[in-house]
C-alpha positions as CSV (number, residue, x, y, z in Angstrom):
1,M,23.6,1.0,-5.2
2,S,26.7,-0.9,-6.2
3,R,26.8,-4.3,-7.8
4,R,28.1,-7.1,-5.6
5,A,28.9,-10.8,-6.2
6,G,25.8,-12.9,-6.5
7,T,23.8,-10.0,-8.0
8,N,22.5,-9.5,-11.5
9,L,20.8,-6.3,-12.5
10,R,18.3,-6.4,-15.4
11,E,18.4,-3.5,-17.8
12,P,15.6,-0.9,-17.6
13,L,13.0,-0.7,-20.3
14,P,12.2,2.4,-22.2
15,R,9.2,4.2,-20.6
16,G,6.0,3.0,-22.1
17,G,7.2,-0.4,-23.1
18,P,5.7,-3.6,-21.8
19,P,6.8,-4.9,-18.5
20,R,9.8,-7.1,-19.0
21,Y,9.8,-10.6,-17.5
22,G,11.3,-13.9,-18.2
23,P,13.6,-16.6,-16.7
24,A,16.1,-15.2,-14.3
25,P,19.6,-14.7,-15.7
26,E,22.4,-17.0,-14.4
27,D,23.5,-15.9,-11.0
28,R,27.2,-15.5,-10.4
29,P,28.6,-17.3,-7.4
30,G,27.8,-15.4,-4.2
31,A,25.3,-15.1,-1.4
32,G,21.8,-16.0,-2.4
33,G,21.5,-15.2,-6.1
34,V,19.5,-12.0,-6.4
35,R,17.6,-10.8,-9.5
36,R,16.8,-7.1,-9.5
37,T,14.5,-5.6,-12.1
38,P,14.7,-1.9,-11.9
39,L,12.8,0.4,-14.3
40,L,13.6,4.0,-14.8
41,A,11.3,5.8,-12.4
42,S,11.5,4.1,-9.0
43,D,13.1,1.7,-6.6
44,P,11.5,-1.7,-6.0
45,R,8.9,-2.0,-3.2
46,I,8.4,-5.7,-2.8
47,L,11.0,-8.5,-2.1
48,V,10.1,-11.8,-3.7
49,V,11.9,-14.8,-2.2
50,A,11.5,-17.9,-4.5
51,P,13.8,-20.7,-5.7
52,D,12.6,-20.2,-9.3
53,D,10.0,-18.4,-11.3
54,G,7.6,-21.4,-11.5
55,V,5.1,-20.4,-8.8
56,I,5.5,-16.6,-8.3
57,G,7.0,-15.5,-11.7
58,P,3.8,-14.5,-13.4
59,L,2.7,-12.6,-10.3
60,C,5.9,-10.6,-10.3
61,Q,5.2,-9.7,-14.0
62,G,1.7,-8.5,-13.1
63,L,2.8,-6.5,-10.0
64,D,5.5,-4.8,-12.0
65,A,2.9,-3.8,-14.6
66,L,0.8,-2.3,-11.8
67,G,3.6,-0.3,-10.4
68,W,4.5,-2.6,-7.5
69,R,8.2,-3.0,-8.4
70,T,9.7,-6.3,-7.3
71,V,13.2,-7.6,-6.6
72,T,13.8,-11.4,-6.4
73,A,16.1,-13.3,-4.2
74,R,16.7,-17.0,-4.7
75,S,17.6,-17.9,-1.1
76,L,17.1,-16.5,2.4
77,A,20.7,-15.4,2.5
78,G,20.1,-13.3,-0.6
79,A,16.9,-12.0,0.8
80,V,18.6,-10.8,4.0
81,Q,21.2,-9.0,1.9
82,V,18.6,-7.3,-0.3
83,L,16.7,-6.1,2.8
84,I,20.0,-4.6,4.1
85,D,20.5,-2.8,0.7
86,W,16.9,-1.6,0.1
87,P,14.1,-0.4,2.4
88,L,11.5,-2.7,0.9
89,E,7.9,-2.6,2.1
90,A,6.8,-6.2,2.1
91,V,7.8,-9.8,1.2
92,I,6.2,-12.4,-1.1
93,L,7.6,-15.8,0.0
94,D,7.5,-19.0,-1.9
95,S,7.0,-21.7,0.8
96,R,8.9,-24.3,-1.3
97,L,12.1,-22.5,-0.3
98,T,14.2,-24.4,2.2
99,D,13.6,-23.2,5.7
100,A,11.0,-20.8,4.5
101,R,9.1,-20.6,7.7
102,A,12.2,-20.0,9.8
103,G,13.3,-17.4,7.3
104,V,10.3,-15.2,8.0
105,E,11.6,-14.2,11.5
106,A,15.2,-13.8,10.1
107,M,13.9,-11.3,7.5
108,R,11.9,-9.4,10.1
109,Q,14.8,-9.1,12.5
110,T,16.9,-7.8,9.7
111,V,14.7,-4.7,9.2
112,A,13.6,-4.2,12.8
113,P,12.1,-1.9,14.1
114,R,10.5,-1.5,10.6
115,R,7.5,-3.8,10.4
116,L,7.7,-6.2,7.4
117,P,4.5,-7.8,6.2
118,V,4.9,-11.2,4.6
119,L,2.6,-12.9,2.0
120,A,3.4,-16.6,1.8
121,I,2.4,-18.6,-1.3
122,G,2.4,-22.4,-1.5
123,A,0.6,-25.4,-0.2
124,D,3.0,-25.7,2.8
125,S,2.2,-22.2,4.0
126,I,-1.5,-23.1,4.7
127,G,-0.4,-25.3,7.6
128,W,1.9,-22.8,9.2
129,E,1.0,-21.6,12.7
130,A,-1.3,-18.6,12.7
131,G,0.6,-15.3,12.8
132,T,3.7,-16.7,11.1
133,T,2.8,-14.5,8.1
134,E,0.1,-12.0,7.5
135,I,-1.3,-13.9,4.6
136,A,-0.9,-17.5,3.4
137,M,-2.3,-18.8,0.1
138,S,-2.0,-22.1,-1.6
139,A,-1.5,-20.6,-5.1
140,A,-0.4,-17.3,-6.4
141,P,-3.2,-14.7,-6.5
142,H,-4.1,-12.4,-9.3
143,A,-1.8,-9.5,-9.5
144,A,-4.6,-7.0,-8.9
145,Q,-5.6,-8.9,-5.7
146,A,-2.0,-9.1,-4.5
147,A,-1.6,-5.3,-5.1
148,L,-4.7,-4.6,-3.1
149,R,-3.7,-6.9,-0.2
150,L,-0.1,-5.5,-0.2
151,E,-1.4,-2.0,0.0
152,H,-3.5,-2.9,3.1
153,L,-0.6,-4.7,4.7
154,V,1.8,-1.9,4.2
155,R,-0.6,0.7,5.5
156,A,-1.3,-1.4,8.6
157,A,2.4,-1.8,9.2
158,I,3.0,1.9,9.0
159,A,0.0,2.6,11.3
160,E,1.3,0.1,13.9
161,E,4.7,1.9,13.8
162,E,2.9,5.2,14.4
163,V,1.1,3.6,17.4
164,S,4.4,2.8,19.1
165,L,5.8,6.3,18.3
166,R,2.7,8.0,19.7
167,E,2.7,5.9,22.8
168,A,6.3,7.1,23.5
169,T,5.4,10.7,22.8
170,F,2.5,10.6,25.2
171,A,4.5,8.7,27.9
172,A,7.2,11.3,27.8
173,R,4.7,13.9,28.7
174,G,3.2,11.9,31.5
175,E,0.1,10.6,29.9
176,A,-0.6,7.1,28.6
177,L,-2.1,6.7,25.2
178,P,-5.3,4.5,25.6
179,V,-4.6,1.4,23.5
180,A,-7.7,-0.3,22.0
181,E,-7.4,-4.0,22.0
182,P,-9.1,-6.1,19.2
183,D,-12.6,-7.2,20.1
184,P,-12.2,-10.7,21.8
185,A,-15.7,-11.8,20.6
186,P,-16.0,-14.4,17.8
187,L,-15.4,-13.0,14.3
188,R,-18.6,-11.9,12.7
189,V,-19.0,-12.9,9.0
190,L,-22.0,-12.0,6.8
191,A,-22.8,-14.7,4.3
192,A,-25.0,-13.2,1.6
193,G,-26.6,-15.3,-1.2
194,K,-29.2,-17.9,-1.9
195,P,-28.8,-21.2,0.0
196,D,-26.6,-23.7,-1.9
197,R,-24.8,-26.9,-0.9
198,R,-21.3,-25.4,-1.4
199,F,-22.2,-22.1,0.2
200,L,-23.7,-23.9,3.2
201,A,-20.5,-25.9,3.4
202,L,-18.5,-22.7,3.5
203,S,-20.7,-21.4,6.3
204,N,-20.1,-24.6,8.3
205,A,-16.3,-24.3,7.7
206,L,-16.4,-20.7,9.0
207,A,-18.4,-21.8,12.0
208,A,-15.9,-24.6,12.7
209,L,-13.2,-21.9,12.9
210,G,-15.1,-20.1,15.6
211,C,-16.9,-17.5,13.4
212,E,-20.4,-16.2,14.0
213,V,-22.0,-16.5,10.6
214,V,-25.1,-14.5,9.7
215,A,-27.0,-15.5,6.6
216,A,-28.6,-13.0,4.3
217,P,-30.5,-14.5,1.3
218,T,-30.9,-11.2,-0.6
219,P,-29.0,-7.9,-1.0
220,Y,-31.8,-6.1,0.9
221,T,-31.4,-8.3,4.0
222,A,-27.6,-8.1,3.6
223,F,-27.7,-4.3,3.8
224,D,-30.1,-4.4,6.7
225,Y,-27.7,-6.6,8.6
226,L,-24.6,-4.5,7.6
227,H,-26.3,-1.3,8.9
228,E,-27.6,-2.9,12.1
229,R,-24.4,-4.6,13.4
230,P,-20.7,-4.6,12.8
231,F,-19.1,-7.3,10.7
232,D,-15.5,-8.3,10.2
233,A,-16.0,-9.7,6.7
234,A,-18.7,-10.4,4.2
235,V,-18.7,-13.4,1.9
236,L,-20.9,-13.0,-1.2
237,W,-22.2,-16.0,-3.2
238,G,-21.7,-15.4,-6.9
239,A,-24.8,-16.1,-9.0
240,E,-24.7,-16.6,-12.8
241,D,-24.2,-12.9,-13.5
242,H,-22.7,-11.9,-10.1
243,A,-25.2,-9.0,-10.0
244,P,-26.4,-9.3,-6.4
245,A,-22.8,-9.7,-5.1
246,L,-21.6,-6.7,-7.2
247,S,-24.5,-4.7,-5.9
248,I,-23.6,-5.4,-2.2
249,A,-19.8,-4.8,-2.8
250,S,-20.5,-1.5,-4.5
251,G,-22.8,-0.4,-1.8
252,M,-20.2,-1.2,0.9
253,K,-17.6,0.9,-0.9
254,R,-19.9,3.9,-1.0
255,N,-20.4,3.7,2.7
256,T,-17.7,5.2,4.9
257,R,-18.4,2.9,7.8
258,L,-18.4,-0.2,5.6
259,Y,-15.6,0.8,3.2
260,H,-12.9,-1.2,4.9
261,V,-14.9,-4.3,5.7
262,P,-13.4,-7.0,3.4
263,A,-15.8,-8.5,0.9
264,V,-15.1,-11.9,-0.6
265,L,-16.7,-13.3,-3.7
266,Y,-17.3,-17.0,-3.7
267,L,-17.6,-18.1,-7.4
268,R,-20.4,-20.4,-8.2
269,G,-19.0,-21.9,-11.4
270,S,-15.9,-22.0,-13.5
271,G,-17.0,-19.7,-16.3
272,E,-14.8,-16.9,-17.7
273,I,-14.6,-13.9,-15.4
274,N,-12.5,-10.7,-15.3
275,L,-10.7,-10.9,-12.0
276,A,-9.0,-7.5,-12.4
277,E,-12.4,-5.9,-12.7
278,L,-13.7,-7.6,-9.6
279,Y,-10.7,-6.5,-7.5
280,N,-11.1,-3.0,-8.9
281,R,-14.8,-3.1,-7.8
282,G,-13.6,-3.6,-4.2
283,F,-13.4,-7.3,-3.5
284,A,-10.6,-8.3,-1.2
285,D,-10.6,-11.9,-2.4
286,V,-12.2,-14.1,-5.0
287,A,-12.5,-17.8,-4.3
288,A,-12.7,-20.0,-7.4
289,A,-15.3,-22.7,-7.6
290,D,-12.8,-25.5,-7.2
291,T,-11.2,-24.0,-4.1
292,P,-11.9,-26.2,-1.0
293,E,-14.3,-24.7,1.4
294,E,-11.8,-25.1,4.3
295,E,-9.1,-23.0,2.5
296,T,-11.7,-20.4,1.5
297,A,-12.8,-20.2,5.1
298,E,-9.2,-19.8,6.3
299,R,-8.7,-16.9,3.8
300,I,-11.9,-15.2,5.0
301,V,-10.8,-15.6,8.7
302,A,-7.4,-14.1,7.9
303,L,-9.1,-11.1,6.3
304,A,-11.5,-10.7,9.2
305,R,-8.7,-10.9,11.8
306,A,-6.7,-8.3,9.9
307,H,-9.8,-6.0,9.7
308,R,-10.5,-6.3,13.4
309,R,-6.8,-5.5,14.1
310,H,-6.9,-2.5,11.9
311,V,-10.0,-1.2,13.6
312,A,-8.2,-1.5,17.0
313,I,-5.2,0.4,15.6
314,R,-7.4,3.1,14.2
315,R,-9.2,3.5,17.5
316,T,-5.9,3.7,19.4
317,L,-4.6,6.5,17.1
318,E,-8.0,8.4,17.1
319,G,-8.1,8.1,20.9
320,A,-5.3,10.6,21.1
321,R,-7.7,13.3,20.2
322,G,-9.6,13.0,23.5
323,S,-6.5,13.3,25.7
324,G,-5.7,16.3,27.7
325,L,-2.6,17.0,25.6
326,T,-4.4,17.9,22.4
327,D,-6.2,21.1,21.3
328,P,-9.6,21.0,23.1
329,A,-11.5,22.7,20.3
330,T,-10.4,20.4,17.5
331,G,-8.7,17.3,19.0
332,L,-5.6,18.1,17.0
333,F,-2.1,18.1,18.4
334,T,-1.0,21.4,20.0
335,P,2.2,23.1,18.6
336,E,4.2,21.8,21.6
337,L,2.9,18.3,21.3
338,F,3.4,18.3,17.6
339,A,7.0,19.5,17.8
340,A,7.8,16.7,20.3
341,H,6.1,14.1,18.3
342,L,7.5,15.2,14.9
343,A,11.0,14.9,16.4
344,R,10.2,11.3,17.3
345,V,8.6,10.6,13.9
346,V,11.6,12.0,12.1
347,E,14.0,9.8,14.1
348,G,11.7,6.8,13.5
349,A,11.6,7.4,9.8
350,R,15.4,7.5,9.6
351,L,15.7,4.4,11.8
352,R,13.2,2.5,9.6
353,R,14.4,4.0,6.3
354,R,11.0,5.3,5.4
355,P,10.3,8.6,3.7
356,L,8.5,11.4,5.6
357,S,6.9,14.6,4.6
358,V,5.2,17.5,6.4
359,A,2.6,19.8,5.0
360,V,1.3,23.2,6.2
361,L,-2.2,24.4,5.5
362,R,-2.8,28.1,6.1
363,V,-6.2,29.8,5.7
364,A,-6.1,32.0,2.7
365,G,-6.7,35.7,2.9
366,T,-9.6,35.9,0.4
367,D,-12.1,38.7,0.6
368,A,-14.8,36.3,2.0
369,I,-12.4,35.1,4.7
370,V,-11.4,38.7,5.7
371,A,-15.1,39.6,6.0
372,A,-15.8,36.4,8.0
373,R,-12.8,37.1,10.2
374,N,-14.0,40.6,10.9
375,G,-17.4,39.4,11.8
376,G,-16.1,36.7,14.1
377,W,-17.6,33.9,11.9
378,L,-14.2,32.5,10.9
379,D,-13.3,31.9,14.6
380,R,-16.5,30.0,15.0
381,A,-15.8,27.9,11.9
382,L,-12.2,27.0,12.6
383,P,-12.9,24.3,15.2
384,Q,-15.1,22.6,12.7
385,V,-12.4,23.0,10.1
386,G,-9.9,21.4,12.4
387,A,-12.2,18.5,13.1
388,M,-12.6,18.0,9.4
389,V,-8.8,17.9,8.9
390,S,-8.6,15.2,11.6
391,R,-11.2,13.1,9.7
392,L,-9.6,13.6,6.3
393,I,-6.1,12.4,7.1
394,R,-5.1,8.7,7.0
395,T,-5.0,6.7,10.1
396,E,-1.2,6.9,10.4
397,D,-1.0,10.7,9.8
398,T,-0.7,13.3,12.5
399,A,-2.5,16.6,12.3
400,A,-1.8,19.7,14.4
401,R,-3.1,23.2,14.9
402,L,-0.1,25.4,15.0
403,S,-2.1,28.6,15.4
404,A,-5.7,29.8,15.0
405,D,-5.7,29.4,11.2
406,V,-2.6,27.3,10.5
407,F,-2.6,23.5,10.5
408,A,0.2,21.1,9.9
409,L,0.4,17.4,8.9
410,A,3.1,14.8,9.4
411,L,2.8,12.2,6.7
412,P,4.8,9.0,7.3
413,A,6.0,6.8,4.5
414,T,5.1,9.6,2.0
415,R,7.2,11.4,-0.6
416,G,6.9,15.1,-1.3
417,P,4.7,14.9,-4.4
418,A,2.3,12.4,-2.7
419,A,2.2,14.7,0.3
420,R,1.2,17.6,-1.8
421,I,-1.6,15.6,-3.4
422,A,-2.9,14.6,0.0
423,A,-2.8,18.1,1.4
424,D,-4.4,19.5,-1.7
425,R,-7.2,17.0,-1.5
426,I,-7.9,17.9,2.1
427,A,-8.0,21.6,1.2
428,A,-10.3,20.8,-1.7
429,V,-12.8,18.9,0.4
430,I,-12.9,21.6,3.1
431,G,-13.2,24.2,0.3
432,C,-16.5,22.5,-0.8
433,T,-18.1,23.2,2.6
434,A,-20.1,26.4,3.3
435,F,-19.9,28.0,6.7
436,D,-22.5,30.3,8.3
437,A,-21.8,34.0,8.1
438,G,-25.0,35.2,9.8
439,S,-28.3,36.2,8.4
440,E,-27.0,39.3,6.7
441,H,-24.2,37.7,4.7
442,P,-24.0,34.6,2.4
443,P,-22.2,31.6,3.6
444,F,-18.4,31.5,3.1
445,V,-15.9,28.8,2.2
446,V,-12.5,28.3,3.8
447,E,-9.7,28.1,1.3
448,F,-6.2,27.0,2.1
449,E,-2.7,27.9,0.9
450,V,-0.6,24.7,1.0
451,G,3.1,24.2,1.5
452,V,4.9,20.8,1.5
453,S,8.4,19.6,2.5
454,E,9.9,16.1,2.3
455,I,12.3,15.6,5.2
456,G,15.8,14.7,4.1
457,P,18.4,12.6,5.9
458,D,20.0,15.6,7.6
459,D,17.0,17.8,8.1
460,S,15.8,18.8,11.6
461,P,12.1,18.8,12.2
462,A,12.0,22.6,12.7
463,A,13.9,23.2,9.5
464,A,11.5,20.9,7.5
465,L,8.5,22.6,9.0
466,E,9.9,26.0,8.2
467,R,10.6,24.9,4.6
468,A,7.0,23.8,4.3
469,R,5.8,27.2,5.5
470,A,8.1,28.9,3.0
471,D,6.7,26.7,0.2
472,I,3.3,28.2,0.6
473,G,2.3,30.2,-2.5
474,R,5.3,29.0,-4.6
475,R,3.2,27.1,-7.2
């Protein structure tokens, strides 16, 4: 991208050096004052809009170190220009900026129809109307927490884009995609920990915001409740060693049904703690001991609402499997439906300036597979294989059964190398499953040959899919 007035580019670091950060260089006269900090390997992913480095500066340094490359604009005019130049994934906004709240809508209109999640930071943002931004925090979060939240926001935005594309594909074929609306019931929050004045105050603050709060004094009762009923969030009271809270959070991450339920750790004291380790353990948020209960409650409610919205999106996309347009044996897209939808997804990716890849998985012709095919056992296993494929893809991905033993994936917002990793993982998981071959033969496993193609700006869907087929066996 060319330089323009009002833009300064920072020099890249040698690979392996520490992340470079410091005061922004003097901006030349021009629109907005933009500071770009490219390294060697990748374009930036996150737009930071802030009048100076005072509030968000250290966060940018931490995000850059974690691989979430940032580019900074010093005004809303500069932010709009950066969004025109680069297909960035999310925005971190300093609420001290003049007209910050009005600027959110301006930035979103600039990139439409691409969805643009916004994380606002600053005391002013806490009082903004609900829905103005996806997240509002009074102070800059830890970089590990921000990276985790940004990942969830970006994935949710991509999934919502896929919902609109899938609705259009189904409508064009005369069938409505059943849209699952978020549950209108009060948000359900599990509060796990021993009774304490501050913890009870937090429970009261959550109740005042309309939440249904269920108290669990021990990890055992917490897990009982988590398995008995659905929750939108869990807030865990940190004891002196945090062991009970860590036990609950770890258990939630090992359970596929509870994996996405946000867990919040409410610290009991101000002792030294490794925040990065806590976020890597799976906590969605950590509230410091001096954080007001009202603000902590607002953060928990925001996480719970986002989770409930994500559940509705997931149900909508999974609802396509039960339609009359999909393969009845597996619930996957048929070749005709996949071709129509892939054309729409390709056009949507170009319009939104997102990458897109396709993958083809073909059952390998191993001796065990040949024997299972001759005995009819492979035909019996393939519907189960297809169902496994549908459960192993991400919410926003589309899987199809192109023929009896060939499957295809459309992977939005995914580069070629990442698509190959995803397809290889699916093949590896299915390859660990043994299928029945009758009483006279040992069980067999289904191995796949994988081909991947990243769709370029001028590629047709058919050409990209054919290139993925041709890629099979090239490694």
